[in-house]
C-alpha positions in Angstrom: -13.8 78.2 65.0 -10.6 79.0 66.8 -9.4 82.6 67.1 -6.1 84.2 68.1 -5.6 87.8 69.2 -2.1 89.3 69.0 -1.4 92.6 70.8 -3.5 94.7 73.1 -3.2 98.3 72.1 -6.5 100.0 71.3 -5.1 101.8 68.3 -6.6 100.7 65.0 -6.3 101.3 61.3 -8.7 103.8 59.8 -9.9 104.3 56.3 -10.6 107.1 53.9 -12.5 105.4 51.1 -11.5 102.0 49.9 -8.0 102.8 48.8 -6.5 104.7 51.8 -5.6 103.3 55.3 -3.8 105.1 58.1 -3.1 104.7 61.8 -5.0 106.9 64.2 -1.9 108.5 65.8 -0.7 112.0 66.7 2.6 111.3 65.0 2.9 112.2 61.4 3.4 109.2 59.1 6.8 108.9 57.3 6.3 106.0 54.9 3.6 105.0 52.4 3.2 101.3 51.5 1.3 100.7 48.3 -0.4 97.2 48.0 -2.2 97.2 44.7 -4.7 100.0 44.7 -4.6 100.5 48.5 -2.1 102.9 50.2 -1.1 102.5 53.8 0.2 105.7 55.6 2.4 104.3 58.3 5.5 104.9 60.5 8.9 103.4 59.7 10.1 102.4 63.1 7.4 99.8 64.1 7.5 98.3 60.6 11.2 98.1 60.1 11.8 96.7 63.6 9.9 93.5 62.8 10.3 93.1 59.0 13.7 92.4 57.5 12.3 92.7 54.0 11.0 96.3 54.6 14.4 97.2 56.0 16.1 96.1 52.8 13.5 97.8 50.6 13.9 101.2 52.4 17.7 101.0 52.5 17.9 100.2 48.8 15.7 103.1 47.7 17.8 105.7 45.9 15.0 108.1 44.9 14.7 111.4 46.6 11.1 110.5 47.4 12.0 107.4 49.4 9.0 107.5 51.7 6.8 105.4 49.4 7.3 101.6 48.8 5.4 99.6 46.3 4.7 95.9 47.1 2.6 94.4 44.4 3.2 90.7 45.0 2.7 90.2 48.7 0.6 87.0 49.4 -2.9 87.7 50.4 -2.9 91.3 49.2 -3.9 94.3 51.3 -5.8 92.2 53.9 -2.8 90.1 54.8 -0.5 93.1 54.9 -2.8 94.9 57.2 -2.6 91.9 59.7 1.2 92.1 59.6 1.2 95.9 60.0 -1.2 95.7 63.0 1.1 93.2 64.6 4.0 95.6 64.1 2.1 98.3 65.9 1.1 96.0 68.7 -2.6 96.2 67.8 -5.1 93.4 68.4 -5.1 90.9 65.5 -7.7 88.2 65.2 -6.6 85.1 63.4 -8.9 82.2 62.4 -8.9 79.3 59.9 -10.0 81.7 57.1 -7.1 84.2 57.3 -4.3 82.5 59.1 -2.7 80.9 56.0 -2.6 84.2 54.2 -1.2 85.9 57.2 1.5 83.2 57.5 2.5 83.6 53.9 2.6 87.4 54.1 4.7 87.2 57.2 7.1 84.9 55.4 7.2 87.3 52.5 8.0 90.2 54.9 10.6 88.1 56.7 9.1 88.6 60.1 11.1 85.8 61.7 13.0 85.2 64.9 16.3 86.5 63.5 14.7 89.9 63.1 13.0 90.0 66.5 12.2 87.3 69.1 8.5 86.3 69.3 7.9 87.6 65.9 4.8 87.0 63.8 5.9 83.8 62.1 6.7 82.2 65.4 3.3 83.1 66.9 1.3 82.0 63.8 3.1 78.6 63.8 2.1 78.1 67.4 -1.5 78.9 66.6 -1.5 76.5 63.7 -0.1 73.6 65.6 -2.0 74.1 68.8 -5.4 75.1 67.3 -6.0 74.8 63.6 -4.3 71.4 62.9 -6.0 70.0 66.0 -9.5 70.8 64.7 -11.2 68.7 62.1 -13.3 71.5 60.6 -10.5 74.2 60.8 -8.0 71.9 59.1 -10.4 71.5 56.1 -11.2 75.2 56.0 -7.5 76.1 56.1 -6.7 73.6 53.3 -9.4 75.3 51.2 -7.7 78.7 51.7 -4.4 77.5 50.4 -5.8 77.3 46.9 -5.2 81.0 46.2 -1.7 80.8 47.8 -0.8 77.3 46.6 2.9 78.0 45.7 3.6 79.6 49.0 1.6 77.1 51.0 3.4 74.2 49.4 6.8 75.7 50.0 5.9 76.3 53.7 4.6 72.7 54.0 1.2 74.1 55.1 -0.7 72.0 52.6 1.1 68.8 53.7 0.3 69.6 57.4 -3.4 70.2 56.6 -3.6 66.9 54.7 -1.8 65.0 57.4 -4.1 66.4 60.0 -7.3 65.5 58.1 -6.1 62.0 57.3 -5.1 61.2 60.8 -8.4 62.4 62.2 -10.4 60.4 59.6 -8.4 57.3 60.6 -9.2 57.5 64.3 -11.3 54.7 65.8 -15.0 55.9 65.5 -15.6 55.1 69.2 -13.1 57.9 70.1 -14.8 60.5 67.8 -17.1 63.1 69.3 -20.3 64.2 67.5 -18.8 67.7 67.0 -16.6 66.2 64.2 -18.6 67.3 61.2 -20.5 70.3 59.9 -22.0 68.9 56.6 -24.1 65.9 57.7 -27.6 66.7 58.7 -28.3 65.9 62.3 -30.1 62.6 63.0 -32.8 62.3 65.7 -30.4 60.6 68.0 -28.1 63.6 67.8 -30.9 65.9 68.9 -31.5 63.8 72.0 -34.7 62.2 70.6 -33.3 58.7 70.6 -34.3 57.4 74.0 -34.1 53.9 75.5 -37.0 52.2 77.3 -36.3 54.0 80.6 -36.4 57.4 78.8 -32.6 57.9 79.1 -30.9 59.3 76.1 -28.9 56.7 74.2 -25.2 57.2 73.7 -24.9 58.0 70.0 -22.7 55.8 67.9 -20.5 57.5 65.4 -20.6 55.8 62.0 -17.5 54.5 60.4 -17.9 56.8 57.4 -18.6 60.0 59.5 -15.9 62.0 57.6 -17.1 61.2 54.0 -19.5 64.1 53.5 -17.1 66.8 54.7 -14.3 65.7 52.3 -16.6 66.1 49.4 -16.0 69.9 49.7 -12.4 69.5 48.7 -11.1 70.0 45.2 -10.0 66.9 43.3 -6.3 67.3 43.8 -6.6 67.9 47.5 -9.1 65.1 47.8 -6.8 62.7 46.1 -3.9 63.5 48.4 -6.1 63.1 51.5 -7.5 59.7 50.4 -3.9 58.5 49.5 -2.8 59.6 53.0 -5.8 57.8 54.6 -5.0 54.6 52.7 -1.3 54.8 53.7 -2.2 54.9 57.3 -3.9 51.5 56.8 -6.4 52.0 59.7 -9.5 52.6 57.6 -11.4 49.7 56.0 -11.6 49.5 52.2 -15.4 49.6 52.4 -15.3 53.0 54.0 -12.8 54.3 51.5 -15.0 53.0 48.7 -18.0 54.8 50.1 -16.0 58.0 50.3 -15.1 57.7 46.6 -18.7 57.0 45.7 -20.0 59.9 47.6 -17.5 62.3 46.1 -18.2 61.1 42.5 -21.9 61.4 42.8 -21.5 64.9 44.3 -19.2 66.1 41.5 -20.2 64.1 38.4 -23.4 65.2 36.7 -25.7 63.0 34.7 -23.9 62.3 31.5 -25.7 61.4 28.3 -24.7 60.6 24.7 -23.3 63.6 23.0 -22.2 65.6 26.1 -19.0 66.6 24.4 -20.3 70.1 23.9 -20.1 70.6 27.6 -17.1 72.8 28.6 -16.4 70.7 31.7 -15.5 67.5 29.9 -11.8 67.8 30.8 -12.6 68.3 34.4 -15.1 65.4 34.5 -12.6 63.1 32.7 -10.0 64.0 35.3 -12.5 63.1 38.0 -13.2 59.7 36.6 -9.6 58.9 36.1 -8.7 59.9 39.6 -11.5 57.9 41.2 -10.5 54.8 39.3 -6.9 55.3 40.3 -8.0 55.6 44.0 -10.2 52.4 44.1 -8.9 49.8 46.5 -7.8 46.6 44.8 -10.1 44.4 46.9 -13.2 42.9 45.3 -16.4 44.4 46.7 -14.8 47.6 48.0 -17.5 49.4 46.0 -20.8 48.3 44.6 -21.0 47.0 41.0 -23.5 49.8 40.3 -20.9 52.4 41.2 -18.3 50.7 39.0 -20.8 50.8 36.1 -21.5 54.5 36.8 -17.8 55.1 36.3 -17.7 52.9 33.2 -20.7 54.8 31.7 -19.0 58.1 32.4 -15.7 56.8 31.0 -17.4 55.8 27.8 -19.2 59.1 27.4 -16.2 61.2 28.2 -13.8 59.2 25.9 -11.5 58.1 28.7 -8.5 55.9 27.8 -8.9 52.3 26.8 -6.7 51.2 29.6 -9.0 52.8 32.1 -12.1 51.2 30.5 -10.4 47.8 30.5 -9.7 48.1 34.2 -13.3 49.0 34.9 -14.6 46.1 32.8 -12.4 43.7 34.7 -13.7 45.0 38.1 -17.3 45.0 36.9 -17.0 41.4 35.6 -15.9 40.2 39.0 -19.0 41.6 40.6 -21.5 41.2 37.8 -24.0 39.3 39.9 -24.7 42.5 41.8 -25.7 44.6 38.8 -29.1 45.5 37.5 -30.4 45.8 34.0 -30.4 49.6 34.2 -26.8 49.6 35.4 -25.8 47.8 32.2 -27.6 50.3 29.9 -24.4 52.1 28.9 -24.9 54.6 26.0 -23.1 53.9 22.8 -20.3 56.2 21.9 -20.8 59.1 19.5 -20.9 57.8 15.9 -22.5 54.4 16.7 -25.9 53.6 15.3 -27.1 51.6 18.3 -28.5 53.1 21.4 -26.5 51.1 23.9 -23.0 49.8 24.0 -23.6 46.0 23.7 -19.9 45.3 23.0 -18.8 46.5 26.5 -21.4 44.3 28.2 -20.1 41.3 26.2 -16.6 42.1 27.4 -18.0 42.3 31.0 -19.7 38.9 30.7 -16.5 37.4 29.2 -14.5 38.8 32.1 -17.0 37.3 34.5 -16.7 33.9 32.9 -12.9 34.1 32.8 -12.8 35.2 36.5 -15.1 32.3 37.4 -12.7 29.8 35.8 -9.7 31.4 37.3 -11.2 31.5 40.8 -11.7 27.7 40.7 -8.5 27.2 42.7 -7.5 23.7 43.9 -7.3 22.9 47.6 -5.9 19.6 48.7 -7.1 18.5 52.1 -4.8 16.7 54.5 -5.0 12.9 54.6 -7.2 11.9 57.5 -7.5 8.4 59.0 -6.0 6.7 55.9 -8.2 8.6 53.4 -6.7 9.9 50.2 -6.3 13.6 49.8 -9.4 15.3 48.5 -9.2 17.9 45.8 -11.8 20.7 46.3 -12.4 23.1 43.4 -14.8 25.9 44.4 -17.3 26.6 41.6 -19.1 29.9 41.1 -21.2 28.6 38.3 -24.1 27.8 40.5 -26.2 30.6 42.0 -24.0 33.3 40.6 -24.3 32.0 37.1 -28.1 31.8 37.4 -28.2 35.4 38.6 -26.0 36.6 35.8 -28.1 34.6 33.2 -31.3 36.2 34.4 -29.5 39.6 34.3 -28.3 39.1 30.7 -31.7 37.9 29.5 -33.3 41.0 31.0 -30.7 43.1 29.4 -31.3 41.5 26.0 -35.0 42.2 26.3 -34.2 45.8 26.9 -31.7 46.4 24.1 -33.9 44.4 21.7 -36.1 47.5 21.6 -33.3 49.2 19.5 -34.2 48.7 15.8 -30.5 49.1 14.9 -29.3 46.2 17.1 -27.7 43.6 14.9 -28.8 40.0 15.2 -25.2 38.9 15.6 -24.7 40.9 18.8 -28.0 39.6 20.2 -27.0 36.0 19.4 -23.4 36.3 20.6 -24.4 37.8 23.9 -27.2 35.2 24.5 -24.8 32.4 23.8 -22.2 33.6 26.3 -24.5 32.3 29.0 -24.8 28.5 29.1 -28.1 26.7 29.1 -27.1 25.1 32.4 -27.3 28.6 33.9 -30.9 29.0 32.8 -33.3 26.9 34.9 -36.0 28.5 32.8 -35.9 30.1 29.4 -38.8 32.5 30.0 -36.4 35.5 30.1 -34.7 34.5 26.9 -38.1 33.9 25.3 -39.2 37.5 26.3 -36.0 38.8 24.7 -36.5 36.8 21.5 -40.1 37.9 21.3 -39.1 41.5 21.7 -36.5 41.3 19.0 -38.9 39.7 16.6 -41.4 42.4 17.4 -39.0 45.3 16.7 -37.3 43.6 13.8 -40.2 42.3 11.6 -38.0 42.2 8.5 -35.9 39.2 9.6 -35.3 36.5 7.0 -36.3 32.9 7.6 -32.7 31.9 8.3 -32.4 34.7 10.8 -35.6 33.8 12.6 -34.4 30.2 12.7 -31.1 31.3 14.2 -32.6 33.4 17.0 -35.3 30.9 17.9 -32.6 28.2 18.1 -31.3 29.9 21.2 -34.5 28.9 23.1 -35.3 25.4 24.5 -39.1 25.1 24.4 -39.0 22.4 27.0 -37.6 25.0 29.5 -40.5 27.4 29.2 -43.0 27.8 32.1 -46.7 27.1 31.6 -47.4 30.9 31.4 -44.7 31.3 28.8 -46.0 28.3 26.8 -49.5 29.8 26.9 -48.1 33.0 25.5 -46.0 31.3 22.9 -48.8 29.2 21.4 -50.7 32.5 20.8 -47.7 34.4 19.6 -48.1 35.1 15.8 -44.5 36.3 15.6 -43.1 32.8 16.2 -42.7 30.5 13.3 -45.2 27.6 13.0 -42.5 25.0 13.9 -41.8 26.7 17.2 -45.5 26.9 18.1 -46.0 23.2 17.3 -42.9 22.3 19.4 -44.4 24.2 22.3 -47.6 22.3 21.9 -45.8 19.0 21.9 -43.9 19.8 25.1 -47.1 21.1 26.7 -48.7 17.8 25.7 -45.9 16.0 27.6 -46.4 18.2 30.6 -50.1 17.6 30.6 -49.7 13.9 30.2 -50.4 11.8 33.3 -48.0 9.1 32.1 -44.2 9.1 32.4 -42.3 10.4 29.4 -42.1 7.5 26.9 -40.1 7.6 23.8 -41.7 9.2 20.7 -41.3 6.1 18.6 -40.7 2.9 20.4 -40.5 1.0 17.2 -37.5 3.2 16.1 -36.0 3.4 19.6 -35.9 7.2 19.2 -37.4 10.1 21.1 -38.5 13.6 20.1 -35.4 15.3 21.6 -32.9 12.5 21.1 -30.9 14.0 18.3 -31.0 16.5 15.4 -32.4 13.6 13.3 -35.7 14.1 15.0 -36.0 17.6 13.6 -37.4 18.8 10.3 -34.8 19.8 7.7 -37.0 21.4 5.2 -36.2 25.1 5.1 -39.3 25.9 3.1 -41.5 24.9 6.0 -39.8 27.2 8.5 -41.8 30.3 7.5 -45.1 28.4 7.2 -47.7 29.9 9.4 -50.8 28.0 10.6 -54.1 29.3 9.6 -56.3 30.8 12.3 -58.5 27.7 12.1 -55.6 25.3 12.6 -54.2 27.2 15.6 -57.6 27.4 17.1 -58.0 23.6 16.8 -54.5 22.9 18.3 -55.1 25.2 21.2 -58.5 23.5 21.9 -56.8 20.1 21.8 -54.2 21.4 24.3 -56.9 22.6 26.6 -58.5 19.1 26.3 -55.2 17.4 27.2 -54.8 19.6 30.3 -58.4 18.8 31.4 -57.9 15.1 30.9 -54.6 15.3 32.8 -56.3 17.0 35.8 -59.3 14.7 35.9 -57.3 11.5 35.5 -60.4 9.9 34.1 -58.9 9.1 30.7 -55.6 8.4 29.3 -53.8 11.4 27.7 -52.6 11.6 24.2 -49.0 11.0 25.1 -49.7 7.5 26.4 -48.8 5.8 23.2 -51.9 3.6 23.3 -54.2 3.0 20.3 -57.0 1.5 22.1 -60.5 2.6 21.2 -61.3 3.2 24.8 -59.1 6.3 24.7 -60.7 8.1 21.8 -61.7 11.0 23.9 -58.1 11.7 24.9 -57.0 11.9 21.3 -57.1 15.0 19.0 -60.4 15.0 17.1 -60.4 15.7 13.4 -57.5 15.9 11.1 -56.1 19.4 11.7 -53.4 18.4 14.1 -52.5 15.5 11.8 -52.0 18.0 9.0 -49.9 20.4 11.1 -47.7 17.7 12.6 -47.3 16.3 9.1 -45.9 19.6 8.0 -43.5 19.6 11.0 -42.2 16.0 10.9 -42.2 15.2 7.2 -40.8 16.8 4.1 -42.8 19.0 1.8 -42.6 16.3 -0.7 -40.9 12.9 -0.5 -38.6 11.6 -3.1 -40.4 8.3 -3.4 -43.8 9.8 -3.8 -45.2 7.5 -1.0 -45.3 10.1 1.7 -42.2 8.9 3.5 -39.5 11.5 4.4 -36.4 10.3 2.7 -34.1 13.1 4.0 -30.9 11.8 5.4 -31.1 14.3 8.2 -34.4 12.9 9.4 -33.7 9.2 9.3 -35.0 8.9 12.8 -38.2 10.9 12.1 -41.5 9.2 11.5 -42.9 8.8 8.0 -46.3 10.0 7.0 -47.8 6.6 7.9 -46.9 7.1 11.6 -48.3 10.7 11.9 -51.1 9.7 14.2 -48.7 7.8 16.4 -46.3 10.7 16.4 -49.1 13.1 17.4 -49.8 10.9 20.4 -46.3 10.3 21.8 -44.3 12.5 24.2 -40.7 13.6 24.1 -38.0 12.6 26.4 -37.1 15.4 28.8 -33.7 14.1 29.4 -32.3 15.5 26.2 -32.5 18.9 24.6 -34.7 19.2 21.5 -33.1 21.6 19.0 -35.2 23.9 16.8 -32.4 24.5 14.4 
């Protein structure tokens, strides 16, 4: 803290209670100055010699009792007037960052300028501000704080602008030129206390971090903070990452945890202003702040009912960094009046923005012709690792929001479809989400269960997921049997032959290989049937590991392979329910449906139960 002492006389002001001040002098006082409830008993000559305003006030008094002057509106009140009066008497005055702004405004009010007397109070305070206060990082911030109660005067005198310029210029200095005395908010690190030593026991030279000023600026009010950050950005010497970190630190310090229905809070307007200001200060560069922080702002904007334009801006920014997000980040509460727990629509908008940004970022670069080669067009593609990351993120999000019993199937389906199958190397996450939805929504109709299960490709499930699926009573029979078929193919030691060589078709070749009988969709296997199927699957796996016998998917009908085939007629019965109609039109057991022309008839059920699907095409469960 920097101090300034004006004057050297030992005389001082004395008090009689809290409302009377006088000068310890043998001379009788001849003027009373009333500042609010405090009366100052003083002498005219020292005051009038330095204050032009007091001269005018005394000369304009027409009352007989002209020895009392009332000054109700002096900036800083009695404390600042006392500083000015002491200076007039030549007493010692101590100025610091806490009182100098009030003293400067009071001196301006009293017109204690150079035209009244050389070396007057305004001149000396200005020197102190420029040589001491504005050169100190901490004092500049403190002085800026004190201008709040004297804002009109401080703005007119350019004091606020000088404080902001001083703070911004110091924050923009190269960190290598900053000393460790810069800050007073950050807790000292071990290296600051001399505990960080090198191998020789010599104290290491501490390195000032690039964001050393961030914590101190969190003390500023939002309007001052905004002006400081704008000034720092205009100087263009601070990286956007550091500015982004400053915005994040300030927001987390000032913005409380906001939940659904916080509108009863009296600080909604203040918090809304904070969010709008932070979004307006965000640098335009992608990655200047984390995706999690952007989603924090978006969550707050949703809860606080900020403008749609601000929300769209945040959605656009989040969409361009979506791969950085976590599931918890995306759990944005629904607005008041909505039945759902979370705002799924805004997440769909974010994913849509991510996809659009990915397409728009696929710019075209034409390389120069080299050694007679034709120009090469290079289109960068973000659909690889980033798309896989986003697909996993959305599947995890679907599994979480599926716990909401009010979540419509349409929203679940639309969001799941926004991620392409090519971005899902495995469908385990999608299966977990579907299973959770089926668990929480047991009243789905057969068409709705068909629709949601059609999102999943059973061939893309891991062994663990398949093991869970075949034991999952919430899945329709047809999905369970499909999982068994694909597990059979996985357990088979042979390549993946076509399902029906005689027809030239395969299990997953087209929609014609799927059952089209709606009545069979809700059919559930009996406990005995599922037990037999699971036992046969275990046998197939065992045979595949030992390699001693041919597996069921080999397509062979030789009697030497009887041990590798399903025993009994249970699997025949279930596969018959999957691959044939409930009743054929010709009464001979053949499926005459036009949608299943490539499917085997009842006479080929044993053959169909032994064959394996092609893994080169997707098998639909629709």
